[in-house]
C-alpha positions as CSV (number, residue, x, y, z in Angstrom):
1,M,0.2,0.2,0.1
2,S,1.3,4.1,-0.8
3,R,1.4,6.7,1.4
4,E,-0.9,8.1,-0.9
5,Q,-3.2,6.0,-0.5
6,I,-3.7,5.8,2.8
7,A,-3.6,8.9,3.0
8,A,-6.7,8.8,0.4
9,T,-8.4,6.6,2.4
10,S,-7.7,7.6,6.0
11,S,-7.3,10.9,6.2
12,P,-7.0,14.4,4.6
13,V,-3.6,15.6,5.7
14,N,-1.5,16.0,2.8
15,G,2.3,13.8,2.9
16,T,4.0,15.8,0.2
17,G,5.4,19.6,-0.3
18,T,5.0,21.5,3.6
19,H,1.1,20.6,4.3
20,W,2.5,17.6,6.5
21,K,4.2,20.3,8.7
22,V,1.5,21.9,10.6
23,P,0.0,18.7,12.0
24,F,2.7,16.7,12.3
25,F,4.8,19.4,14.4
26,S,1.0,19.5,16.5
27,I,1.1,16.2,17.8
28,W,5.1,16.2,18.0
29,S,4.7,19.2,20.1
30,G,2.4,18.2,22.9
31,Q,4.9,14.3,23.5
32,A,7.5,17.3,23.2
33,L,6.2,18.9,26.5
34,S,4.7,16.3,28.0
35,L,8.2,14.6,27.7
36,V,10.2,17.2,29.2
37,A,7.7,17.1,32.1
38,S,8.2,12.9,33.0
39,R,11.7,14.1,32.4
40,V,11.9,15.7,35.4
41,M,9.9,13.4,37.5
42,E,11.9,10.4,37.0
43,F,14.9,12.3,37.7
44,A,13.4,13.4,41.1
45,I,12.3,9.2,41.5
46,I,15.7,8.9,40.6
47,W,17.6,10.9,42.5
48,W,15.1,10.4,45.7
49,M,15.4,6.2,45.0
50,T,19.5,6.6,45.2
51,Q,19.8,9.0,48.8
52,E,17.2,6.6,49.7
53,T,18.7,3.7,49.8
54,G,22.2,3.8,48.0
55,S,21.8,0.6,46.0
56,A,22.6,-0.4,42.8
57,T,20.4,-3.1,43.1
58,V,18.1,-0.8,44.0
59,L,18.8,1.7,41.3
60,A,18.3,-2.3,38.7
61,T,15.5,-3.0,40.3
62,G,14.0,0.1,39.0
63,A,15.4,0.1,35.6
64,L,14.6,-3.5,35.2
65,M,10.9,-1.6,35.7
66,W,11.3,0.5,33.3
67,S,12.2,-2.8,30.2
68,V,10.7,-5.5,31.2
69,P,7.3,-4.6,30.6
70,Q,8.4,-3.5,26.3
71,V,10.9,-7.4,26.2
72,L,8.3,-8.8,27.3
73,L,4.4,-7.8,26.0
74,G,6.2,-5.1,23.1
75,P,5.6,-7.8,20.3
76,L,1.9,-8.9,21.1
77,I,1.1,-4.6,22.1
78,G,3.0,-3.7,18.3
79,A,0.1,-7.1,16.7
80,Y,-2.4,-4.5,18.3
81,V,-0.8,-1.4,17.6
82,D,-1.1,-2.0,14.0
83,R,-5.1,-2.4,14.1
84,W,-6.2,0.4,16.7
85,N,-6.5,3.9,15.5
86,R,-3.2,5.3,16.7
87,R,-4.9,8.2,18.0
88,L,-7.0,6.9,19.8
89,V,-4.0,4.2,20.8
90,M,-2.1,7.7,22.2
91,I,-4.6,10.1,24.4
92,A,-5.5,6.5,26.0
93,S,-1.3,5.9,26.6
94,D,-1.3,9.5,28.1
95,A,-4.5,9.2,29.9
96,F,-3.2,6.0,31.3
97,T,-0.2,7.3,32.1
98,A,-1.2,10.8,33.8
99,L,-3.4,8.7,36.4
100,G,-0.2,6.8,37.5
101,A,1.4,9.5,37.8
102,L,-1.8,11.2,40.4
103,A,-1.6,8.4,42.4
104,L,2.0,8.1,42.7
105,A,1.8,11.9,43.9
106,F,-0.6,10.4,46.4
107,L,1.1,7.9,48.3
108,F,4.1,10.2,48.5
109,W,1.6,13.2,49.8
110,S,0.0,11.3,52.3
111,G,3.1,9.8,53.3
112,D,2.4,5.4,52.2
113,I,5.4,5.4,49.8
114,R,7.8,2.5,49.9
115,I,10.3,1.4,46.9
116,W,7.6,-1.0,45.6
117,H,5.1,1.3,44.9
118,I,7.2,3.2,43.0
119,Y,8.2,-0.2,41.1
120,V,4.5,-0.4,40.3
121,A,4.2,2.2,38.7
122,V,7.0,2.6,36.6
123,F,6.0,-1.0,35.0
124,L,2.5,0.3,34.7
125,R,3.8,3.9,32.8
126,T,6.9,1.6,31.0
127,L,3.6,-0.6,30.1
128,S,1.8,2.6,28.2
129,G,4.8,3.5,26.6
130,A,5.2,-0.2,24.8
131,F,1.8,1.2,23.1
132,Q,2.2,5.1,22.4
133,W,5.6,4.3,21.0
134,P,5.0,1.9,18.0
135,A,2.1,4.0,17.5
136,M,3.7,7.5,17.3
137,Q,6.4,6.3,15.5
138,G,4.3,4.5,12.9
139,T,2.4,8.0,12.8
140,T,5.7,10.2,12.2
141,A,6.1,7.7,9.2
142,L,2.3,8.0,7.3
143,M,2.7,12.0,8.1
144,V,5.5,13.0,7.1
145,P,7.4,12.3,3.5
146,D,10.3,9.6,2.8
147,E,12.8,12.7,2.3
148,H,12.5,14.5,5.0
149,L,12.2,11.2,7.9
150,T,16.0,11.6,8.5
151,R,15.6,15.0,9.3
152,V,12.5,14.0,11.7
153,A,14.9,11.4,13.2
154,G,17.6,14.4,13.7
155,L,15.2,16.5,15.4
156,N,13.8,13.6,17.9
157,Q,17.8,13.4,18.8
158,T,17.5,16.6,19.5
159,M,14.5,16.9,21.4
160,Q,15.8,13.9,23.7
161,G,18.6,16.3,24.2
162,A,16.9,19.3,25.3
163,L,15.0,16.9,27.6
164,N,18.1,15.9,29.5
165,I,19.0,19.4,29.2
166,V,16.8,20.4,31.1
167,G,15.1,17.7,32.8
168,P,17.9,17.3,35.9
169,P,18.8,20.7,36.3
170,L,14.8,21.7,36.5
171,G,14.6,18.4,38.3
172,A,16.7,19.7,40.8
173,A,15.8,23.2,41.4
174,L,12.0,22.0,41.1
175,L,12.7,19.5,44.8
176,A,14.7,22.5,46.7
177,V,11.5,24.5,46.0
178,L,9.1,21.4,46.1
179,P,8.0,18.5,47.2
180,L,8.4,15.5,45.2
181,Q,4.6,14.6,44.7
182,G,4.1,18.1,43.1
183,V,6.9,17.7,40.4
184,L,4.0,14.1,40.1
185,L,1.5,17.1,39.4
186,L,3.0,19.0,37.4
187,D,3.9,15.4,34.9
188,V,0.2,15.2,35.0
189,A,-1.1,18.6,34.2
190,T,1.1,18.7,31.3
191,M,-0.6,14.8,30.0
192,V,-3.7,16.4,30.1
193,L,-1.9,19.2,27.4
194,A,-0.7,16.6,25.3
195,V,-3.9,14.7,24.3
196,V,-5.0,18.0,23.3
197,P,-3.6,18.3,19.6
198,L,-4.0,14.2,19.1
199,C,-7.9,15.2,19.7
200,I,-7.9,17.8,17.0
201,V,-5.8,16.8,13.9
202,R,-6.2,14.1,11.5
203,I,-3.9,11.3,12.0
204,P,-3.7,9.0,8.6
205,Q,-4.6,5.6,9.6
206,V,-3.8,2.8,7.6
207,T,-6.7,0.4,6.2
208,R,-5.7,-2.9,6.4
209,S,-7.3,-6.3,3.7
210,G,-9.2,-7.6,6.5
211,A,-10.5,-5.3,9.0
212,A,-10.3,-6.8,12.9
213,G,-12.7,-9.3,13.8
214,S,-14.4,-9.5,10.0
215,A,-14.0,-13.1,8.3
216,G,-11.0,-13.0,6.6
217,A,-8.6,-11.2,9.0
218,P,-5.3,-12.9,10.2
219,S,-5.6,-13.3,14.1
220,V,-3.5,-11.5,16.3
221,W,-0.7,-14.0,17.0
222,T,-0.3,-14.5,13.3
223,D,0.4,-10.5,12.8
224,V,3.3,-11.2,15.7
225,R,4.7,-13.8,14.1
226,E,4.6,-12.4,10.9
227,G,6.6,-8.9,13.4
228,F,9.2,-11.9,14.2
229,R,9.6,-13.2,10.7
230,Y,9.8,-10.1,8.8
231,V,12.7,-9.0,10.8
232,W,14.4,-13.2,11.0
233,G,13.5,-12.4,6.7
234,W,16.4,-9.5,6.8
235,P,19.8,-10.6,7.8
236,G,20.8,-7.1,7.4
237,L,18.3,-6.0,10.0
238,L,18.2,-8.8,12.5
239,A,22.2,-8.4,12.5
240,I,22.2,-4.6,13.6
241,L,19.2,-6.3,16.4
242,M,22.4,-8.7,17.9
243,M,24.4,-5.3,18.0
244,A,22.1,-3.7,19.9
245,M,21.2,-6.9,22.1
246,L,24.9,-6.6,23.2
247,L,25.3,-2.3,23.1
248,N,22.4,-2.7,25.5
249,F,24.0,-5.1,27.7
250,I,27.2,-3.0,27.9
251,S,24.9,0.8,28.1
252,G,22.4,0.2,29.9
253,P,23.8,-0.1,33.4
254,A,25.6,2.8,32.4
255,F,22.7,4.9,32.3
256,T,21.1,3.2,35.7
257,F,24.5,4.0,38.1
258,L,25.1,7.4,36.4
259,P,23.8,9.0,39.8
260,L,26.0,6.4,42.0
261,L,28.5,7.1,39.6
262,V,28.4,10.9,40.7
263,A,28.0,10.1,44.8
264,N,30.2,7.6,45.2
265,H,33.0,8.6,42.6
266,F,32.8,12.5,42.5
267,G,31.2,13.1,45.4
268,G,28.6,15.0,44.5
269,G,24.3,15.5,45.1
270,A,21.9,16.0,43.0
271,I,23.9,19.4,41.5
272,E,26.8,17.8,40.4
273,L,24.5,14.5,38.7
274,G,22.3,17.5,37.4
275,W,25.2,18.6,35.0
276,L,26.4,15.4,34.1
277,E,23.1,14.5,32.9
278,A,22.6,17.7,30.9
279,A,26.3,17.2,29.2
280,W,24.5,14.8,27.5
281,G,21.0,15.8,26.4
282,V,23.5,19.8,25.5
283,G,25.4,16.6,23.9
284,L,22.3,14.8,22.4
285,L,20.9,18.6,20.9
286,V,23.6,19.1,19.3
287,G,24.1,16.0,17.2
288,G,20.7,16.2,15.7
289,L,20.3,19.5,15.1
290,L,23.3,18.7,12.9
291,L,21.6,15.3,11.8
292,S,18.0,17.5,11.2
293,T,20.1,19.8,8.7
294,W,22.8,17.9,7.6
295,G,21.3,13.7,7.1
296,G,24.5,11.8,7.3
297,F,26.3,10.1,4.8
298,R,24.4,9.4,0.9
299,H,23.9,5.3,2.7
300,R,23.0,6.1,6.8
301,V,24.5,2.7,8.2
302,I,28.1,4.7,7.8
303,T,26.8,7.6,9.5
304,A,25.8,5.7,12.5
305,L,28.9,3.2,12.4
306,S,31.4,5.5,13.0
307,A,29.6,7.3,15.4
308,L,29.4,4.4,17.0
309,A,32.8,4.0,17.3
310,L,33.7,6.8,19.1
311,S,30.8,7.1,21.4
312,G,32.6,4.1,22.8
313,L,35.1,6.5,23.3
314,A,33.3,8.5,25.0
315,M,31.8,6.0,27.4
316,T,36.0,4.9,28.0
317,V,37.2,8.6,28.8
318,V,34.5,8.9,31.8
319,G,35.9,5.8,32.8
320,L,38.8,7.2,33.1
321,A,37.8,9.7,35.0
322,P,39.6,10.7,38.7
323,A,37.2,11.9,40.9
324,H,38.8,15.4,41.2
325,L,38.2,16.2,37.5
326,L,34.2,15.9,37.1
327,W,34.6,18.2,34.0
328,L,36.5,15.8,32.4
329,A,33.5,13.5,32.5
330,V,31.0,15.9,31.6
331,G,32.9,16.7,28.6
332,A,32.9,12.8,26.9
333,W,29.6,12.3,28.7
334,F,28.5,15.6,26.3
335,A,30.2,13.5,23.2
336,S,28.9,10.9,24.2
337,G,25.7,12.2,23.7
338,A,26.5,14.2,20.7
339,L,27.4,10.3,18.9
340,N,24.7,8.3,19.8
341,A,22.7,11.2,18.7
342,L,23.8,9.9,15.5
343,T,23.5,6.5,15.7
344,N,20.6,5.9,17.4
345,G,18.7,8.8,14.0
346,P,19.9,6.9,10.9
347,F,19.3,3.7,11.9
348,M,15.1,4.5,12.7
349,A,15.0,6.6,9.9
350,L,15.8,3.8,7.9
351,L,13.6,1.6,9.4
352,Q,10.7,4.3,8.5
353,S,11.1,4.0,5.1
354,S,11.9,0.6,4.4
355,V,9.3,-1.1,6.2
356,A,5.6,-1.2,5.2
357,P,2.8,1.3,6.7
358,E,0.5,-1.1,7.8
359,K,3.4,-3.5,9.6
360,H,4.4,-0.7,11.2
361,G,3.6,-1.1,14.3
362,R,4.2,-5.0,15.1
363,V,8.0,-4.5,13.1
364,F,8.9,-1.7,15.1
365,S,7.5,-3.6,18.6
366,V,9.5,-6.8,17.4
367,V,12.5,-4.7,17.4
368,N,12.7,-2.3,20.5
369,S,11.7,-6.0,22.1
370,L,14.5,-7.5,20.8
371,C,16.4,-3.8,20.9
372,S,15.4,-4.3,24.8
373,A,16.3,-7.8,25.7
374,A,19.3,-8.2,27.1
375,F,19.3,-5.1,29.6
376,P,16.7,-7.1,32.1
377,I,19.6,-9.4,31.6
378,S,22.6,-6.7,32.0
379,M,20.7,-4.9,35.6
380,L,20.4,-8.5,37.1
381,V,24.0,-9.2,36.6
382,A,25.4,-5.4,36.4
383,G,23.5,-4.4,39.8
384,P,25.3,-7.0,42.2
385,L,28.1,-6.5,40.8
386,V,28.4,-2.3,40.7
387,D,27.4,-3.3,44.6
388,V,31.1,-5.2,44.8
389,I,33.4,-3.7,42.4
390,G,32.3,0.2,42.0
391,V,30.4,1.4,39.4
392,Q,33.9,3.4,37.5
393,P,35.5,-0.2,36.2
394,W,31.8,-0.2,34.2
395,Y,32.3,2.9,32.0
396,L,35.7,1.8,31.1
397,A,35.2,-1.9,29.9
398,G,31.7,-1.0,28.5
399,G,33.2,2.6,26.7
400,L,35.6,0.3,24.8
401,L,33.8,-3.0,24.2
402,T,31.6,-0.3,22.3
403,T,34.4,0.6,19.8
404,L,35.2,-2.7,18.9
405,I,32.1,-3.7,18.2
406,G,31.2,-0.2,16.1
407,L,34.3,-1.2,13.7
408,G,33.5,-5.1,14.3
409,A,30.6,-4.2,12.6
410,F,31.8,-2.4,9.0
411,A,33.8,-6.2,8.4
412,V,29.7,-7.4,8.4
413,P,28.6,-7.4,4.9
414,A,25.0,-7.7,6.1
415,I,25.0,-4.5,8.2
416,V,27.2,-2.5,5.9
417,N,25.0,-3.1,3.0
418,V,21.7,-3.0,5.1
419,E,19.8,-0.6,3.2
420,Q,20.9,-2.1,-0.1
421,N,19.6,-5.4,0.8
422,G,16.6,-3.9,2.5
423,Y,13.4,-7.2,3.8
424,S,12.1,-7.5,-0.3
425,A,15.0,-7.6,-1.5
426,H,15.2,-11.2,0.0
427,V,11.7,-12.4,-0.2
428,Q,12.3,-12.0,-4.4
429,A,16.0,-13.5,-4.4
430,A,13.7,-16.5,-2.1
431,A,11.1,-16.8,-5.0
432,Q,13.4,-16.2,-7.7
433,A,15.9,-19.1,-6.3
434,P,15.7,-22.7,-7.7
435,S,14.0,-25.3,-6.3
436,S,16.5,-28.5,-5.1
437,E,14.4,-31.3,-6.7
438,P,16.5,-34.5,-6.8
């Protein structure tokens, strides 16, 4: 199904010229606003847990709650997102997230808060986000012309950078003047504002050949299997996902244990943590702006792998920084953020432009689930290990391994040629291959 057919059968949104910008960026801006408040809330919650427990295992368990729903349920959720109205999915997701934040605010206000309450709230919030992410990515691919997808991916990385610039310092400042429940109520308010453009703007919807529940419609489990078959049938994408799983095993704890690095190694507090996280955000902002204006090399994978190898060197510097040189770690974390934007943006644009629109939900969810699958395992390993050996060695070893992976990927033809040898190319090759009969 072509992009034009989708627009014609479901919505008057124009996918060409510049008419797509106002409706798309109305939605994008609302989501960005809510993400700012969510980032502030996450900073406040993580710092509260760090101050209350000082335990890497507690932080690792919290990180598990942030990842398990997507890993376990992501492919099934993606199949449902392909069947449902994406606008309603995003509205329901924002509303559910707001209710969860409201409940958590009440527990802090009443003084009855417990660590397990936070675990449950984070799990449910992540479950809601597992619906939101494929719906928004699919909506982006439908509303934005193909030639602008890499630049929009760059803007998304810029937004993530802005979140890390604004979120931690704002979170630290708000914690100085507001109780934690006040920060949570701010999150609720922005979620409500994010729903407004979703209620106004018409979003293109994919018309499936068989409506859900009709006689000829495939089952949800058939859609889930198709998502896995799609990934399995594209060797280049499968190789990239295996690489991403290994990278998430390495880098996941580096982000989770950043508060411990600040508190235990550098001897800092919430302000110093805010500096370090803001540096990452500024880096993402700079890298995202560069990608959105430059667009990267002609072959997106070259941009991504080059940036990946360099980002490992930056993480290594963080691991080597002595306790009295916080500024060195801040500078290296800035570089890591910029290079992260140049790694993730091209890969996402490649997916959005290559996957058929009617399969966005299930394929994006399978991709996200597989990428995230190693993270819970890394938390189970890294939490107790870091409690014993300290946090710095993880950054040092992880950075070196990341650089080796990035350089090694250039020697894998399936990865380097992933754009030229897409899923359809392998399907056609299999169909044209002569049968081997005795």
